[in-house]
C-alpha positions as CSV (number, residue, x, y, z in Angstrom):
1,M,-36.8,-53.7,22.7
2,Q,-35.3,-52.7,19.4
3,A,-32.3,-50.6,18.5
4,S,-33.1,-47.3,16.8
5,T,-30.7,-45.4,14.6
6,Q,-32.7,-42.2,14.2
7,G,-34.8,-40.2,16.7
8,T,-38.6,-40.4,16.2
9,L,-38.8,-36.7,17.2
10,T,-36.9,-34.1,15.3
11,A,-36.2,-31.3,17.7
12,G,-33.4,-28.8,18.3
13,D,-32.3,-27.5,21.6
14,T,-34.5,-24.4,21.2
15,G,-38.3,-24.5,21.4
16,T,-38.4,-27.9,23.3
17,I,-38.5,-28.6,27.0
18,F,-36.6,-31.8,27.8
19,V,-37.7,-33.8,30.8
20,A,-36.0,-36.9,32.4
21,I,-37.9,-38.8,35.1
22,E,-35.9,-40.9,37.5
23,L,-38.5,-43.2,39.1
24,S,-38.4,-45.0,42.4
25,Q,-41.1,-46.2,44.8
26,K,-40.4,-43.5,47.4
27,S,-39.8,-40.5,45.3
28,W,-39.4,-39.2,41.7
29,L,-36.5,-36.9,40.6
30,I,-37.4,-34.7,37.6
31,T,-34.5,-33.2,35.7
32,L,-35.6,-30.4,33.3
33,H,-33.9,-28.4,30.6
34,S,-36.0,-25.5,29.4
35,P,-35.1,-23.3,26.4
36,D,-35.6,-20.1,28.5
37,Q,-32.9,-21.2,30.9
38,G,-29.3,-22.2,30.3
39,R,-29.0,-24.9,32.9
40,M,-30.6,-28.0,34.2
41,S,-33.1,-27.8,37.1
42,R,-34.1,-30.6,39.4
43,H,-37.4,-31.2,41.2
44,K,-38.2,-33.9,43.7
45,L,-41.7,-35.3,43.9
46,D,-43.3,-38.0,46.0
47,G,-43.6,-41.4,44.3
48,V,-46.5,-41.7,41.8
49,D,-47.3,-38.0,42.1
50,Q,-48.7,-37.7,38.6
51,V,-50.6,-34.5,39.5
52,G,-47.4,-32.8,40.7
53,L,-45.5,-34.0,37.6
54,L,-48.1,-32.6,35.2
55,A,-48.3,-29.4,37.2
56,L,-44.5,-28.9,37.1
57,I,-44.4,-29.5,33.3
58,A,-47.3,-27.1,32.8
59,K,-45.7,-24.4,34.9
60,T,-42.4,-24.7,33.0
61,R,-44.2,-24.6,29.7
62,A,-46.1,-21.5,30.6
63,R,-43.0,-19.7,31.8
64,A,-41.1,-20.6,28.6
65,A,-44.0,-19.6,26.4
66,Q,-44.0,-16.2,28.1
67,K,-40.4,-15.6,27.4
68,L,-40.2,-17.2,23.9
69,G,-43.5,-15.9,22.6
70,S,-44.7,-19.3,21.5
71,E,-45.6,-22.4,23.5
72,P,-42.7,-25.0,23.4
73,R,-43.4,-28.7,23.1
74,V,-42.2,-31.2,25.7
75,A,-40.1,-34.3,25.2
76,S,-39.8,-36.6,28.2
77,C,-38.2,-40.0,29.0
78,Y,-37.8,-42.6,31.7
79,E,-36.4,-46.1,32.1
80,A,-38.5,-49.2,31.7
81,G,-38.9,-51.0,35.0
82,Y,-41.1,-51.5,38.0
83,D,-43.7,-48.8,37.0
84,G,-44.5,-50.3,33.6
85,F,-46.1,-48.2,31.0
86,W,-48.9,-46.4,32.7
87,L,-46.8,-43.2,33.0
88,H,-46.0,-43.3,29.3
89,R,-49.7,-43.4,28.5
90,L,-50.5,-40.6,30.9
91,L,-47.8,-38.3,29.4
92,V,-48.8,-39.0,25.8
93,A,-52.5,-38.4,26.7
94,N,-51.4,-34.9,27.9
95,G,-49.7,-34.0,24.7
96,I,-46.1,-34.9,25.8
97,D,-43.8,-36.8,23.5
98,N,-42.5,-39.5,25.8
99,L,-39.9,-42.2,25.2
100,V,-39.3,-45.3,27.3
101,F,-35.6,-46.3,27.4
102,D,-34.1,-49.7,27.8
103,P,-31.9,-49.2,30.9
104,A,-29.3,-51.7,29.7
105,S,-28.6,-49.7,26.5
106,I,-27.6,-46.5,28.2
107,A,-23.9,-45.9,28.2
108,V,-22.3,-45.4,31.6
109,E,-18.7,-44.8,32.8
110,Q,-16.5,-47.9,33.0
111,R,-14.6,-47.0,36.1
112,A,-14.2,-49.7,38.7
113,R,-16.0,-47.6,41.3
114,R,-18.3,-45.1,39.5
115,A,-20.6,-42.8,41.4
116,K,-24.3,-43.5,41.1
117,T,-27.0,-41.3,42.4
118,D,-30.4,-40.2,41.3
119,R,-29.0,-36.8,40.4
120,I,-26.3,-38.3,38.1
121,D,-28.8,-40.8,36.6
122,G,-31.2,-37.9,35.9
123,E,-28.6,-35.9,34.1
124,L,-27.5,-39.0,32.1
125,L,-31.1,-39.6,31.0
126,L,-31.5,-36.0,30.0
127,R,-28.3,-36.0,27.9
128,T,-29.3,-39.3,26.3
129,L,-32.7,-37.9,25.4
130,M,-31.2,-34.8,23.8
131,A,-28.7,-36.8,21.9
132,Y,-31.4,-39.2,20.6
133,L,-33.6,-36.4,19.4
134,R,-30.6,-34.8,17.6
135,G,-30.5,-38.0,15.5
136,E,-27.3,-39.5,16.9
137,P,-27.2,-43.2,15.9
138,R,-27.3,-46.0,18.4
139,V,-27.5,-43.7,21.4
140,V,-30.2,-45.8,23.2
141,R,-32.7,-48.5,22.5
142,I,-36.4,-47.5,22.7
143,V,-38.9,-49.8,24.2
144,R,-42.0,-50.5,22.1
145,V,-44.9,-49.9,24.4
146,P,-47.7,-52.5,24.0
147,T,-51.3,-51.5,24.1
148,V,-53.4,-52.0,27.3
149,E,-55.0,-55.1,25.7
150,Q,-51.7,-56.6,24.7
151,E,-50.2,-56.0,28.1
152,D,-53.2,-57.5,29.9
153,A,-53.3,-60.6,27.7
154,R,-50.0,-61.8,28.9
155,R,-51.0,-61.9,32.5
156,V,-52.6,-65.3,32.1
157,S,-49.4,-67.0,30.9
158,R,-47.2,-65.2,33.5
159,E,-49.5,-66.2,36.4
160,R,-49.5,-69.8,35.2
161,D,-45.7,-69.8,35.2
162,R,-45.6,-68.5,38.7
163,L,-48.1,-71.0,40.0
164,V,-46.2,-73.9,38.3
165,T,-43.0,-72.7,40.0
166,E,-44.8,-72.5,43.4
167,Q,-46.3,-76.0,42.9
168,T,-42.8,-77.4,42.3
169,A,-41.4,-75.6,45.3
170,H,-44.1,-77.0,47.7
171,T,-43.7,-80.5,46.3
172,N,-39.9,-80.4,46.7
173,R,-40.3,-79.1,50.3
174,I,-42.6,-82.0,51.2
175,K,-40.2,-84.5,49.7
176,A,-37.3,-83.0,51.7
177,L,-39.2,-83.1,55.0
178,L,-40.1,-86.8,54.5
179,R,-36.6,-87.8,53.5
180,L,-35.4,-86.5,56.9
181,S,-37.2,-89.5,58.4
182,G,-36.4,-91.9,55.6
183,L,-40.1,-92.2,54.5
184,E,-41.4,-92.7,51.0
185,V,-42.9,-89.7,49.3
186,G,-45.7,-91.2,47.3
187,A,-47.8,-88.7,45.3
188,P,-48.2,-85.4,47.3
189,R,-50.4,-83.8,44.7
190,R,-53.2,-86.3,45.4
191,R,-56.0,-85.1,47.7
192,N,-56.0,-88.3,49.8
193,W,-52.2,-88.2,50.2
194,L,-52.4,-87.2,53.9
195,T,-54.5,-90.3,54.7
196,W,-51.8,-92.4,53.0
197,L,-49.1,-90.5,54.9
198,E,-50.6,-91.2,58.3
199,Q,-50.2,-95.0,57.7
200,Q,-46.4,-94.7,56.9
201,R,-43.8,-95.6,59.4
202,D,-40.1,-95.0,59.6
203,W,-37.4,-97.7,60.1
204,Q,-38.3,-98.0,63.8
205,G,-42.0,-98.4,63.1
206,E,-42.7,-94.9,64.4
207,P,-44.9,-92.3,62.6
208,L,-43.7,-88.9,61.7
209,P,-42.7,-86.6,64.6
210,P,-45.6,-84.2,65.4
211,H,-43.9,-81.0,64.4
212,V,-42.7,-82.4,61.1
213,L,-46.2,-83.8,60.4
214,A,-47.7,-80.4,61.2
215,E,-45.3,-78.7,58.8
216,V,-46.0,-81.2,56.1
217,K,-49.7,-80.7,56.4
218,R,-49.4,-76.9,56.1
219,E,-47.2,-77.3,53.1
220,H,-49.6,-79.8,51.6
221,A,-52.5,-77.3,52.2
222,R,-50.6,-74.6,50.3
223,L,-49.9,-77.1,47.5
224,M,-53.5,-78.0,47.2
225,L,-54.4,-74.3,47.0
226,V,-51.9,-73.7,44.2
227,R,-53.3,-76.7,42.3
228,E,-56.9,-75.4,42.7
229,Q,-55.8,-72.0,41.3
230,L,-54.0,-73.7,38.4
231,A,-57.1,-75.8,37.6
232,A,-59.4,-72.7,37.7
233,L,-56.9,-70.7,35.6
234,E,-56.7,-73.4,32.9
235,Q,-60.5,-73.9,32.8
236,S,-61.1,-70.2,32.4
237,Q,-58.2,-69.5,30.1
238,E,-59.8,-70.2,26.8
239,A,-63.0,-68.4,27.4
240,A,-61.2,-65.4,28.9
241,Q,-58.7,-65.1,26.1
242,A,-61.3,-65.4,23.5
243,A,-63.1,-62.4,25.0
244,V,-60.3,-60.0,25.7
245,V,-57.3,-61.0,23.6
246,P,-56.7,-58.8,20.5
247,E,-57.7,-60.5,17.3
248,A,-54.2,-60.5,15.8
249,M,-52.7,-62.2,19.0
250,A,-55.6,-64.8,19.0
251,K,-54.9,-65.6,15.3
252,R,-51.2,-66.1,15.9
253,R,-51.9,-68.3,18.9
254,E,-54.1,-70.5,16.8
255,Q,-51.5,-70.7,14.0
256,L,-48.9,-71.8,16.5
257,Q,-51.1,-74.5,18.0
258,R,-51.4,-76.1,14.5
259,L,-47.8,-77.3,14.7
260,K,-47.2,-80.6,16.4
261,G,-45.5,-80.1,19.8
262,L,-46.9,-76.7,20.6
263,G,-49.7,-76.7,23.1
264,P,-51.9,-74.0,24.5
265,A,-49.4,-72.9,27.1
266,F,-46.5,-72.4,24.7
267,A,-48.7,-70.8,22.0
268,T,-50.2,-68.4,24.5
269,T,-46.9,-67.3,25.9
270,L,-45.2,-66.9,22.5
271,A,-48.1,-65.0,21.1
272,G,-48.5,-62.7,24.1
273,E,-44.9,-62.1,24.9
274,L,-43.1,-62.2,21.5
275,F,-45.1,-62.4,18.3
276,Y,-47.4,-59.5,19.1
277,K,-44.5,-57.3,18.0
278,D,-43.7,-56.3,14.5
279,F,-40.1,-57.3,13.8
280,R,-38.2,-56.2,10.8
281,N,-35.8,-59.1,10.4
282,R,-34.7,-62.3,12.1
283,R,-31.9,-60.5,14.0
284,E,-34.5,-58.5,15.9
285,V,-36.4,-61.6,16.8
286,A,-33.3,-63.4,18.2
287,S,-32.1,-60.2,19.9
288,Y,-35.4,-59.7,21.7
289,C,-35.2,-63.2,23.1
290,G,-31.6,-62.7,24.3
291,L,-30.4,-65.6,22.2
292,T,-27.8,-63.7,20.2
293,P,-24.1,-64.3,20.7
294,S,-21.9,-61.9,22.7
295,P,-18.4,-61.8,21.1
296,W,-15.4,-60.3,22.8
297,K,-12.9,-59.2,20.2
298,S,-10.2,-56.7,20.9
299,G,-6.7,-56.8,19.4
300,G,-5.5,-60.4,19.7
301,I,-8.5,-61.4,22.0
302,D,-11.3,-63.3,20.3
303,R,-13.7,-65.3,22.4
304,E,-17.4,-65.9,22.9
305,Q,-19.1,-64.9,26.1
306,G,-22.3,-66.9,25.5
307,I,-25.7,-65.5,24.6
308,S,-26.6,-62.0,25.6
309,K,-29.6,-62.9,27.8
310,A,-31.1,-59.5,26.9
311,G,-34.7,-58.8,26.1
312,N,-37.6,-60.8,27.5
313,P,-36.6,-63.6,30.0
314,H,-40.0,-65.3,29.8
315,V,-39.6,-65.8,26.1
316,R,-36.1,-67.0,26.3
317,L,-36.9,-69.7,28.9
318,K,-40.0,-70.8,26.9
319,T,-38.1,-71.0,23.6
320,I,-35.3,-73.2,25.1
321,E,-37.9,-75.4,26.7
322,L,-39.7,-75.6,23.5
323,A,-36.5,-76.6,21.6
324,W,-36.2,-79.7,23.8
325,L,-39.9,-80.6,23.0
326,W,-39.4,-79.9,19.3
327,V,-36.6,-82.5,19.1
328,R,-38.9,-85.0,20.8
329,H,-42.1,-84.3,18.9
330,Q,-40.7,-83.2,15.5
331,P,-37.7,-85.7,15.2
332,D,-37.9,-85.7,11.4
333,S,-37.9,-82.0,10.9
334,A,-34.8,-80.3,9.4
335,L,-34.1,-78.4,12.7
336,S,-34.2,-81.6,14.7
337,R,-31.9,-83.4,12.3
338,W,-29.5,-80.5,12.5
339,F,-29.4,-80.8,16.2
340,Q,-29.0,-84.6,16.2
341,T,-26.1,-84.3,13.7
342,R,-24.3,-81.6,15.7
343,T,-24.6,-83.6,19.0
344,L,-23.9,-87.0,17.7
345,N,-21.4,-88.8,20.0
346,T,-21.1,-85.8,22.3
347,G,-21.7,-85.2,26.0
348,K,-24.4,-83.4,27.9
349,R,-22.6,-80.1,27.9
350,V,-22.4,-79.9,24.1
351,R,-26.1,-80.8,23.9
352,R,-27.0,-78.0,26.3
353,I,-25.0,-75.5,24.2
354,A,-26.5,-76.8,20.9
355,I,-30.1,-76.6,22.2
356,V,-29.7,-72.8,22.7
357,A,-28.6,-72.5,19.0
358,L,-31.6,-74.7,18.1
359,A,-33.9,-72.4,20.1
360,R,-32.6,-69.4,18.2
361,K,-33.2,-71.1,14.8
362,L,-36.6,-72.4,15.9
363,V,-37.9,-69.0,17.1
364,V,-36.8,-67.4,13.8
365,A,-38.6,-70.3,11.9
366,L,-41.8,-69.7,13.9
367,W,-41.6,-66.0,13.1
368,R,-41.3,-66.7,9.4
369,Y,-44.2,-69.2,9.7
370,L,-46.5,-66.5,11.3
371,E,-45.4,-63.7,8.9
372,T,-45.4,-65.6,5.6
373,G,-47.1,-68.9,6.3
374,L,-43.9,-70.9,5.5
375,V,-44.0,-74.0,7.7
376,P,-40.6,-75.0,9.2
377,E,-38.9,-77.4,6.9
378,E,-40.4,-81.0,7.2
379,A,-42.3,-80.1,10.3
380,L,-45.5,-82.0,11.0
381,M,-48.9,-80.2,11.4
382,K,-51.7,-81.4,13.7
383,A,-54.7,-83.1,12.1
């Protein structure tokens, strides 16, 4: 999501129908402002009622065309969220100029208890859309909608992350159940682990209680299922990505894998979640990752609130994890030496703060490497 300083659509209040769509799973609230009427109108539709939405817009356009003598164009907007980008593609395919807003960038009242309803949110969206199209600077951030192929390519890395998280959760649950009886854990991820477990005894020489043993077996079965899915996903990942991933993303993934310390998992995530976008400068790269600082300066107050944590959380987590691996696998690089110098003779807290700064520097260096071919200073390449 990038900040925009000028509207991509140049339109006045006359000759344009403005449409704000407030989405929810149960219903949609459509807020309209037509040039043939001097007020906003609201229309409630069932959730995912695309036919009703297009019919409403067509009806409003026909009525306005009859009164104005020419067919007005339509500009619409909605907030990025649960529904993704299919609605944007539908509206654009039907000749509607649609924008997807970053919800966190829309200005709201700062009262301690502000009113929030779909009606109020719809009006706010509509006013924001009209202000953006008038060219007012920094009104809202516009989400860059990926193509269908780009959006689909990231599913592999996201599914893998979820499976790894589930695997860790099942393993930790098994360990917790066994510690209740004071038994050793062994290696729960091995297939013959249950046979080994049946031979274990507690401090009294007794086996696991029957209910605990049954729960452990069910948990182990779920763990084995997750491991099977992980193995199948990793085996099919290369062939599937070679077939469906856009050429530019595949090329950038290969470029990243040439650097020592970046494996297929990191390269796939960064290429599919971050580097498929066209960034104009390093500030946009760090901002999209949510690694930019958040100062609080007002009068005599001057303090830092930490990183913004905006943008893509998948990328932010991966870049911080990659920063730790970079220090391990690229100890002689300029970035690693900077981190070691800043954290010399310091505690764990300072290292955790400094690794976030290193992650920001690293992601910018990787962006430059992909854009210009400039390898991060003194970094090692794979053979």
